[in-house]
N, C-alpha and C positions, 0 to 999 in steps of 0.2 A: 507877102512876107517883108519883113524889114531888112534893109540893106545894110543895116547897122552891124549886123553880126556874120555877115558873110564870110569873115576871116575862120568861122568856126566850121566851115563845111569843106571838105575835100573830097577828090575823086579817090574811089575805093577799087572798083574793078568794072568789067564789062562782062553782062551776063552771056551765055550762049544765044539768047535772043537778040543780042545787040545793043540791049539797055544798058546805060551807066548805073552802077550803084554808088551812092555817096556815103561818107561818113561824117557823123556830127561829134563836135566836142563839147560836151558841157561840164561846167565847174560850179560847185557851190555846197555850202555846208559840211565843207570837210572832205568832200566827194569830188571825183573826177571820173566822167562817164564818156563813152564813146557809143553811139548809137548809129546803126546801119540802116538806110532807106530800104533794105532788102528784109522783107519780114519785120520792119520796125524792130530789129534785134539790137539787144544790148551786147555788144561786141566785147566791151572791157569796162571794168568797174574797180576803182582803187580808192583806199580811204587812207588819208593822212597818216603817216607814220607807220604805215604797213607796208612793207617791201613788195609783195606778192598781190596779183589780182584776186579779187574775191568770186569772179564768176569764172565758167569756161569759155572761151572763146579762140578765134584764130586771127592771124593777121593777113590771110589771104582768101578769097571766095570759096577756093574749092571744097575744103570741109564743109562749108555751108550748104553745098549742092550735094553732099554724100553724109558722112557719119555725123555731122553736128548740124542736120537740116533743120532741128528745131531749136537749136541752142541759143536761147537768149530772145527768142522771137515771139510775137504774139500771134497765138494759134487759134483758129477758128476757120469758118463763123461758128462751128461748134466743137470747142475744145473737147479732147479725149475720144472715146469710142462711142459709135451707136451699131448696135447689133445687127449684122448684115447688111447695113448701110441703109435700112429702110425704116421708114417711121410715117406717120400719118398726122395731119393736122386738120382739124375740123371735117374730118371723114374722106380727106383726099390723100392718096398714098403717094408717096415720093421715093425716090431711090438716089443714092449718093454712091459714086464709085468706090468700091471697097479697095483699100490701100493698106490693110493690115492684114497679114498673113493670108490675104487672097480672100478672107470670108467677111470683114468688118471695115467701116470706116474709121479714120483716125485723123484728128484735127482738121476736119473740114474737107478731107478728101486729099486727091494727090496734088491738087492745086490751091491749097487751102490759104488762109492770110499769112501764115509763116514763109510761103514759098512766092509771095506777091511783092511788087515795088511799090512802096508806099511814097507818097507826094509830101515834101515839106511845105506846111501852108504858115506856120507861124514860129519864129525862133526869137530866144532871149539869150542871154549869158548863161543861164543856169536851167534853161527848160526849151523843148522843141515840141511843136503840135504837128503831127501827121496824120493823114487822110487817106482811105482806100475806099473806092466805090466798086463794089461787085455788082454784076448785072443780074436780072432776074433770070433765075435758072442756073447761074453759075455751080458747078459741080452737084447740079441736080435739087439745089436749095430753092424754093421760090422767095420772089421778091428781090428788088433792087435794094441794097442795102449799103448805108453811107457810115463807114466806120471813122470815128475820130479817135485818136491818143495824144493825149498830153503827158509827157514824160519830164519830170522835173525834180530836181535836187534842193532838199529844204535846207534850212537853217541848222535843223536838228539831225543832220546825218541821215535824212530819210530820201531814198529813192522811191518817187511816187509816181502811179499809173493811175491816169484818170480817163477812163474810156467810156465812150458813148456811141450811139448807134440808132439810126432810124431806118424802117424799111417801108417799101411801097406795098406790101402784101405780109399776112402773118407767116412768120418765118421762124426759125431757130436761130437763137444768139446766144453764144457764151465764149467770151475773148478771154483768153488767159496768157499771162506771161510765163515763159517756160525757160528762165535761167537755170543752169545746173550752178548751185553754189558750194564753193570749197573755202571756208575761212581761214584755214591754216597753210595754204599751199603745200598740201601734202599731197601723197600718191592716192591716198582714199578718205573718206568721210569717216571712217569708222571710229575716229577717235572723238568725234564730234558729239556733243549734247543735243538731244532733241526733247522739246516739250511741245504738245499740241493740246489745247482747250477743247476737246470733243470726248463726249462719251460714247460715241457710236462710229462704226466705220461700215464700209459695204464689201461683204465677203463676195469674191469673184470665181468665175470658171477657169479652166485652163486657157482660155482666150481672153483673160482678163476683163470679160464682161460681168457686169454685176448681177447676181443672182437674183436680186430683187426685193431682199429684206436687208433692213437696219440690223447689225449684231453689235452688243456691248463689247467695249474694248477691255473691260475688266477681266482680269486672269489671262489676259491674251499677250502675245508678244507686241501687240499694236497699241498697247496702253501706255501712252506718253504723257499722262496728265500730270505726272511728275516728271521732271527731267532726267533721262538717263542717258547711257552711251548708245549710239547706233550699233556699235560692234558690226557683226556680220548680218543683221537683221535686213532680210529683205522685203522691200515695200514697193508696190505699185497700186496704191488703194486711195479712195475718197474717203476721207475722214469729215462725218457729217456734223457740221458746225450750227446749223439751224435748218427749219423747214421754210423761212422766207428770209428775204433780205432783211439786215438789220444795219443800224448806225454802224460806221466803221469802228472795229475795235480789234484789240490785240488777238490773234487767235494762235500764235505758235512762237517760239522761240528755237535759235538755233546757235550754239557756241562751240568754239574751239578755245578751251581754257589755256592750252599750252600758247597757242598763237595770241591768246589775249584780245579775242575779236568776239562780237555778240551781234546777232541779227534778229530783232523782232518783227514779225509778220502782222500786219493790220489789213482787215478787208470788209466790206458790207456783205461780200457773198456768203451764199450757203453752204459751199464745199471746199475742202483744201486735198488736191490731188498730191501725194507725195510719192516721189520715185527716186529710189536709191542708186540710179544710174549703172544698173548692173550690167546692162548692155552695150555702154560705152568702150568705143574701140578707135582711138586714134593715134597713129604712129608718132613716136618723138620726134620733135621738130617742127610739127604742124600746128601745136597751139600756142596760146599766148607765152611769150618768154621761152619760146623753144621746147616748151613741154609737150610730153603725148599724155593722153588721157585713156587710161583702162578702166575695166570694172570697177565702178563705185569711187570714180575720180571727182563726182559732184552729186549733189542731191537737187532736185527740182521741188519746188513748193509753190503749186500753182493753185491760185484762188480762182474758183469756177463754179459753174452749176454742176450738179451731179451726173456722172456718166450715164449716157444711155436713157436720159431723162424722159425723151419723148416715147419710148417704149415702156415706161414703167410708171403707172398711173397714180402709184402713191409717193412718186417722187416729187421734190418741188419743180413746177413748170418752168421750161426754159424757151417758151413759145414768145416771141416779141411781136407786138401789132403795131400797126402804124398809128395807133393814138397814144402808144405809151412806150417813149424812148427808152433805150437801153442804158444803164448807169452802173458802172462798176469802178469799184476803187480799190487800188492795191499799194499797199505801202511797205516797204522794207526799210526798216529803220537800223543802220549800224552804229556800233560804239565800241569804245576800248574798255578792256575789264583790266584792273589792276590784280595782282596776284592774290591779293587776301579777298578780293570780291567772289561772292557767289553767283555763278555765271547763270542764274535764273532771274526772270524778271521780278 
């Protein structure tokens, strides 16, 4: 790692394990970001000319060990849910410890990538590259996996995540960025407009596990093909972008017309998990700028593989093999809206 940019790294906290967490400050493209080595988490994000943060975060480590345990982090090695934590690869059965409602695996298990300490390997003024190596058998997954994450701020107001991974054995791999966004600095995201370029979504059961088929969004509350207010619509669903990875393209747009801020989401991935943060519960004073975060204080837009893909033969495969490196790009591009502008792309 270059010594030139050491002034961008500060001590943040010490974990109960005795390991130190550091924060990295990045500036570029009209954005300022702070990234933690714990979970490779985006702790704070600011846009020039906007007084409030654009993501939910905390100034101390404690919320990240509790109610904000995935906020801003890179979740994996398999993001989202695996039914009963069980799956098979090439006829071999594997079991991940269940950490969601005592029945299913979520975000790679109880010690997934969002709860691990990442290593800074390269650093520039507007970017950082981090690495996490998980051993064969970690959380029940096969294969030693070497994950790299380059987080950068580009000249066009874009926050970009370039994620790559290699494995020693066939394994599951889906790494997702899990920030909760609030573009208006308001108590909820109900006044945000959302547009999603997806014709289908995955219906789920009471445990939020996909039922196995793709349903059309047409005529449904989840039809966001034309931008509309989130209002009080509950969403914790995967929107089906494609059946295979595509060149990076814009797949969603979120905006707060009152605050005059818009965010486009672009990715090469097959799915977009959207969660309206209905379960958020952080007391006042513990969040950024002394805020508290209640239900619907932020919305997550996670580009990823489809949830429970290893148990659904008709879903796009999320198996990573030693001869085919994992490559995932997610870009969140921010801009200011004039009062007369239409907040849709």
